[in-house]
DRENFI-740873 format. One record per residue: residue number from 1; y, z negated, x of N, C-alpha, C in turn. Coordinates in steps of 0.1 Angstrom, whole numbers, plus 2048, in hexadecimal, padded with zeros to 3 digits. Each point is the difference from the previous one (the first is absolute). Last residue first. Layout:
REM DRENFI-740873
     i   n.Y   n.Z   n.X   ca.Y   ca.Z   ca.X   c.Y   c.Z   c.X
   NUM     Y     Z     X      Y      Z      X     Y     Z     X
...
REM end
This chain:
REM DRENFI-740873
     i   n.Y   n.Z   n.X   ca.Y   ca.Z   ca.X   c.Y   c.Z   c.X
   107   BCA   A2A   23A    806    7F2    807   80F   804   80D
   106   7E3   822   7DD    80A    7F3    7F9   804   7EE   80A
   105   7DF   828   807    811    807    805   807   7F2   7FA
   104   7D4   7EA   81A    806    80A    7F3   80B   806   805
   103   7EF   7DD   812    803    80F    809   806   806   7F7
   102   7E1   7DD   7EE    804    800    809   805   80C   80C
   101   7F3   800   7CE    7FE    803    807   809   7FB   80A
   100   801   7E7   7D1    804    809    809   7F5   805   80F
    99   7F7   7E3   7D4    804    7FB    80A   804   810   806
    98   7F7   801   7D4    800    7EF    803   806   804   812
    97   808   813   7C6    7FC    809    811   7FD   7EE   808
    96   7F5   816   7D0    803    7F3    804   802   804   810
    95   7FC   826   7D8    7FC    7F9    80A   806   7F1   805
    94   7F8   829   7D5    807    7F8    802   7FA   7FC   80F
    93   7F5   82E   7EB    800    7F3    7FB   80D   7F8   80A
    92   7FA   831   7FD    7F5    7FE    7FB   804   7F0   7FA
    91   81E   815   81C    800    80F    7EE   7F4   7F7   7FC
    90   815   7DA   81D    7FD    80E    7FF   7FF   808   7F7
    89   81E   7D0   80B    7F0    803    7F9   800   813   80A
    88   80B   7CA   815    804    810    7FE   7F5   804   7F1
    87   815   7CD   816    7F7    80A    7F7   802   80B   804
    86   814   7D8   80F    7F5    806    810   7F4   804   7ED
    85   832   7EA   7FA    7F1    7FC    7FC   7F1   804   804
    84   830   812   811    7F9    7F0    805   7FB   7FB   7F5
    83   805   832   809    7F7    7F5    80D   802   7ED   800
    82   7F7   831   7DD    809    7F5    7FE   7FC   7F0   80D
    81   7F8   83A   7EA    7FB    7F7    80E   811   7F7   7FA
    80   7E6   82F   7EB    80A    7F2    7FF   7FF   7F5   809
    79   7E5   82E   7FD    80B    7FF    7F6   80E   7F8   803
    78   7D4   815   820    808    7F4    7FA   80F   805   7FB
    77   7CA   81A   806    811    7FF    803   809   7F4   7F9
    76   7CD   7FA   80E    803    80D    7F6   810   7FD   80A
    75   7DC   7E7   81A    807    7FF    7F1   805   80D   7FD
    74   7DB   7F7   829    80F    7FD    7FD   805   800   7F4
    73   7D9   7E7   820    802    80A    7FB   80D   805   7FE
    72   7D4   7DF   819    810    803    7FF   800   80C   7F5
    71   7DF   7D7   7F6    802    80C    806   80E   80A   802
    70   7F3   7D1   7EC    7FB    802    80D   805   80F   80A
    69   7EE   7FD   7D3    808    7F5    800   7FD   802   811
    68   7FA   82F   7E4    7F3    7EF    7FE   809   7F7   80A
    67   815   824   7DB    7FC    800    80E   7FC   7F1   804
    66   808   811   7D3    7F7    809    805   802   802   80F
    65   815   7DD   7E5    7FA    807    7FA   7F3   806   804
    64   821   7D8   816    7FC    811    7FC   7F8   804   7F9
    63   808   7D3   81A    7FF    7FF    7F1   803   812   802
    62   80C   7FC   82F    7FD    7F4    7F7   801   802   7F1
    61   80A   81D   836    7FC    800    7F1   7F9   7EF   7F6
    60   821   817   831    7EF    7F7    7F8   7FE   801   7F4
    59   826   827   80F    7F7    7EE    804   7F8   7FF   802
    58   82C   81F   7F4    7F1    7FF    807   7FE   7F5   807
    57   825   81E   7D6    7FE    7F3    80A   7F0   801   806
    56   827   827   7F3    7F4    7F5    7FF   7FE   7F4   806
    55   826   82D   7F6    7FE    7F5    805   7F3   7FC   7F8
    54   806   835   807    805    7F5    7FD   7FD   7EE   802
    53   805   83C   80F    7F8    7F1    806   806   7F0   7F7
    52   7F7   83B   7ED    80E    7F4    807   7F4   7F6   804
    51   7F3   837   7F1    7FF    7F0    7FD   80C   7FC   80A
    50   7F8   82B   7E1    803    7FD    80E   7FF   7EB   7FF
    49   7FF   838   7E7    7FA    7F8    7FA   804   7F6   80E
    48   81B   82A   7F7    7F6    7FC    805   7FC   7F0   800
    47   828   82B   7EC    7F7    7F1    804   7F5   802   7FF
    46   827   81D   7F8    7FC    801    80B   7F7   7F5   802
    45   820   7F4   7DE    7FC    80B    801   7F7   805   809
    44   814   7DC   7D6    7FE    803    80E   7F9   80C   801
    43   81F   7E5   7DA    7F9    80A    800   7FC   7FE   814
    42   81D   7E8   7D5    7F7    801    80E   7F8   80E   7FB
    41   810   7EA   7DD    806    812    800   7FF   801   810
    40   7E8   7DC   7D5    804    801    810   809   80E   806
    39   7EA   7EA   7D5    80C    806    800   807   802   80C
    38   7CA   7FC   7E7    806    7FB    80A   810   809   802
    37   7D9   7FE   7E0    807    7F3    801   80F   7FB   807
    36   7E5   82C   7F2    80A    7FC    7F5   801   7F0   809
    35   7D8   810   814    80D    805    80A   80D   7FF   7F1
    34   7DA   7E4   7ED    800    807    80F   80F   805   809
    33   7F0   7DA   7DE    805    80C    7F6   7FF   80E   80B
    32   7EB   7D5   806    7FD    7FE    7F3   806   811   7FE
    31   7FE   7F1   829    7F1    7FC    800   800   807   7ED
    30   829   7F5   817    7FB    80E    807   7F7   805   7FC
    29   810   7D7   7F4    809    809    7FB   7FD   811   802
    28   7F1   7DD   818    7FB    7FB    7F0   804   80B   7FD
    27   811   7FD   82C    7F4    805    7FC   7FA   800   7F6
    26   829   7EC   806    803    814    7FE   7EE   803   800
    25   806   7CE   7FC    803    806    7F9   7FC   812   7FD
    24   7FC   7E7   823    7F4    800    7FB   807   808   7F5
    23   81F   7F9   825    7F3    808    7FE   7F5   7FE   7F4
    22   820   7E6   7F6    806    80C    802   7F8   809   806
    21   7F7   7D5   80A    7FE    802    7F0   805   810   7FC
    20   803   7EE   830    7F0    804    7F9   7FE   806   7F4
    19   831   7EF   80F    7FA    811    805   7F4   803   7F9
    18   80B   7D5   7F6    80E    80F    7F9   7FB   807   808
    17   7ED   7DD   813    7FA    7FD    7F6   805   80F   7F5
    16   812   7F4   829    7F3    804    800   7FA   807   7F7
    15   824   7E9   7FD    80B    80B    807   7EF   809   7FE
    14   800   7D3   7FB    800    806    7F1   803   80F   805
    13   7F6   7E3   827    7F3    802    7F4   806   80B   7F2
    12   81F   809   82B    7FB    7EC    7F9   7F0   807   7F4
    11   811   81D   835    801    7FC    7EC   7FE   7F7   802
    10   80B   809   82F    7F4    7FD    7FA   805   804   7F1
     9   819   80C   82D    804    7FD    7F1   7F7   7FF   7F8
     8   7FA   7FD   831    80C    7F7    7F7   801   7FE   7F3
     7   7D2   809   821    80D    808    7F9   808   7F7   7F3
     6   7D7   7FB   81D    80E    7FE    808   80D   803   7F7
     5   7D1   805   7EE    806    7F1    804   80D   7FB   807
     4   7F4   830   7E7    7FA    7F9    808   804   7F7   804
     3   7FF   81E   7D1    805    7FA    80C   7FC   7FD   808
     2   7FE   81D   7D1    7F9    7FA    80B   809   7FF   80D
     1   810   81D   7DB    800    7F4    800   7F9   7F6   807
REM end
């Protein structure tokens, strides 16, 4: 469900809440009941672990608990973006969006 800022199908906060609540509930049930909690019939064969590109923010960071203010950095995956209110939620935290990079991809 993660999206890029230019994606016109950005989920609403309510849709994101429901999706992440389902994920948390599934993981909690698995932790408590093990395989008995899984009712899916989906199977994948001939599989490998792979990586894929995900949208992140890259810029000058301020107020981060682990990155020194003024340093460049990038975020974890963007899971919610509100261009009207200039905020983004990554997997780990909220970011208030300051001015974008001049000439950047959203220009």
